Residue frames relative to the residue before (quaternion, step in Angstrom):
aa qw qx qy qz dx dy dz
M 1.0000 0.0000 0.0000 0.0000 0.00 0.00 0.00
A 0.7856 -0.1372 0.1111 0.5931 3.75 -0.14 -1.20
G 0.5573 -0.6255 0.4630 0.2895 3.37 -1.36 0.36
F 0.2612 -0.7461 0.5916 0.1584 3.54 -1.27 0.40
Y 0.1954 -0.7145 0.6459 0.1846 3.48 -1.33 0.47
T 0.3390 -0.7173 0.5617 0.2346 3.64 -1.04 0.54
I 0.0549 0.7955 -0.5973 0.0864 3.60 -0.44 1.17
A 0.8314 -0.0321 -0.0210 0.5543 3.58 -0.70 1.03
G 0.7505 -0.4308 0.2482 0.4353 3.60 0.94 0.79
K 0.7069 0.4331 -0.2500 0.5002 3.56 1.27 -0.15
N 0.4145 -0.6857 0.5317 0.2744 3.65 -0.99 0.74
I 0.1024 -0.7865 0.6088 -0.0190 3.44 -0.74 1.27
P 0.3808 -0.7271 0.5113 0.2547 3.69 -0.62 1.12
T 0.5830 -0.6442 0.3816 0.3155 3.51 -1.11 0.83
H 0.5931 0.5479 -0.3697 0.4597 3.64 1.21 -0.46
Y 0.5783 0.5544 -0.3939 0.4507 3.60 1.14 -0.34
L 0.6646 0.5156 -0.2773 0.4642 3.46 1.03 -0.92
A 0.6485 0.4837 -0.3399 0.4796 3.55 0.95 -0.83
L 0.6735 0.4705 -0.3449 0.4541 3.73 0.80 -0.70
G 0.6112 0.5405 -0.3386 0.4687 3.59 1.07 -0.68
L 0.6727 0.4796 -0.3106 0.4701 3.60 0.94 -0.79
L 0.6441 0.5024 -0.3173 0.4817 3.63 0.97 -0.84
T 0.6868 0.4798 -0.3117 0.4482 3.63 0.84 -0.71
T 0.6089 0.5324 -0.3314 0.4858 3.51 1.18 -0.71
Y 0.6640 0.4843 -0.3281 0.4658 3.63 0.89 -0.74
G 0.6233 0.5453 -0.3098 0.4670 3.59 1.02 -0.79
V 0.7067 0.4221 -0.3069 0.4777 3.55 0.73 -0.81
A 0.5805 0.5583 -0.3688 0.4640 3.65 1.04 -0.73
I 0.6962 0.4576 -0.3090 0.4588 3.65 0.71 -1.04
K 0.6587 0.5040 -0.3427 0.4412 3.63 0.86 -0.75
F 0.6456 0.5031 -0.3107 0.4833 3.55 0.98 -0.82
A 0.6713 0.5021 -0.3154 0.4446 3.69 0.88 -0.78
L 0.7187 0.4440 -0.2665 0.4640 3.53 0.98 -0.83
S 0.5923 0.5733 -0.3944 0.4061 3.65 1.07 -0.42
G 0.0416 0.8639 -0.5004 0.0387 3.53 0.85 -0.88
K 0.5753 -0.5178 0.4722 0.4218 3.57 -1.31 -0.12
S 0.4106 -0.6700 0.5615 0.2593 3.44 -1.21 0.67
E 0.4912 -0.6752 0.4637 0.2962 3.57 -0.89 1.01
P 0.5418 -0.6181 0.4767 0.3117 3.53 -1.10 0.75
K 0.4964 -0.6598 0.4621 0.3235 3.60 -1.04 0.78
V 0.3529 -0.7213 0.5656 0.1879 3.52 -0.91 0.99
V 0.1870 -0.7499 0.6264 0.1017 3.52 -0.96 1.04
P 0.4173 -0.7082 0.5031 0.2668 3.56 -0.73 1.08
A 0.4714 -0.6152 0.5611 0.2905 3.53 -1.25 0.61
V 0.1366 -0.8108 0.5642 0.0752 3.58 -0.67 1.11
T 0.0081 0.7899 -0.6132 0.0042 3.58 -0.58 1.02
A 0.0052 0.8072 -0.5809 0.1041 3.45 -0.61 1.37
N 0.4655 -0.6901 0.4841 0.2697 3.56 -1.11 0.66
S 0.8220 0.0861 -0.0716 0.5583 3.57 1.10 -0.41
D 0.6782 -0.4923 0.3419 0.4252 3.66 -1.23 0.31
D 0.6518 0.5189 -0.3256 0.4471 3.57 1.01 -0.79
E 0.6153 0.4948 -0.3358 0.5135 3.66 0.98 -0.78
Y 0.6353 0.5113 -0.3575 0.4552 3.72 0.73 -0.78
K 0.6939 0.4889 -0.2838 0.4460 3.58 0.77 -0.96
F 0.6526 0.5048 -0.3129 0.4705 3.53 1.07 -0.84
I 0.6627 0.4893 -0.3113 0.4739 3.63 0.93 -0.66
M 0.6383 0.4914 -0.3356 0.4884 3.63 0.98 -0.72
D 0.6651 0.4754 -0.3421 0.4631 3.68 0.90 -0.76
Y 0.6226 0.5226 -0.3556 0.4613 3.58 0.94 -0.70
I 0.6400 0.4860 -0.3421 0.4870 3.69 0.82 -0.81
K 0.6546 0.5175 -0.3353 0.4374 3.69 0.75 -0.81
E 0.6822 0.4684 -0.2933 0.4786 3.54 0.91 -0.99
A 0.6320 0.4961 -0.3655 0.4700 3.72 0.99 -0.70
E 0.6552 0.5210 -0.3306 0.4359 3.61 0.87 -0.73
A 0.6282 0.5326 -0.3037 0.4791 3.52 1.14 -0.92
S 0.6978 0.4354 -0.2811 0.4944 3.64 0.77 -0.93
E 0.6171 0.5120 -0.3789 0.4621 3.64 1.00 -0.45
S 0.6645 0.5115 -0.3082 0.4493 3.60 0.85 -0.75
K 0.6330 0.5414 -0.3446 0.4330 3.59 1.11 -0.52
H 0.6528 0.5109 -0.3009 0.4715 3.59 1.11 -0.66
């Protein structure tokens, strides 16, 4: 029927080796794609007055809130 490989003195069917190889590839790909998430970049805000700074910060908060809804 199917062939066997002798590994460490035991006969291992070839389909076990194939399943082990595919599982190893799947785990490696999942690990590689998961990676670390990049830290959120906070833009530097340069404002001439406190009112302008507050306006910019409110605008950023609104944009982030609308972005999270989508």
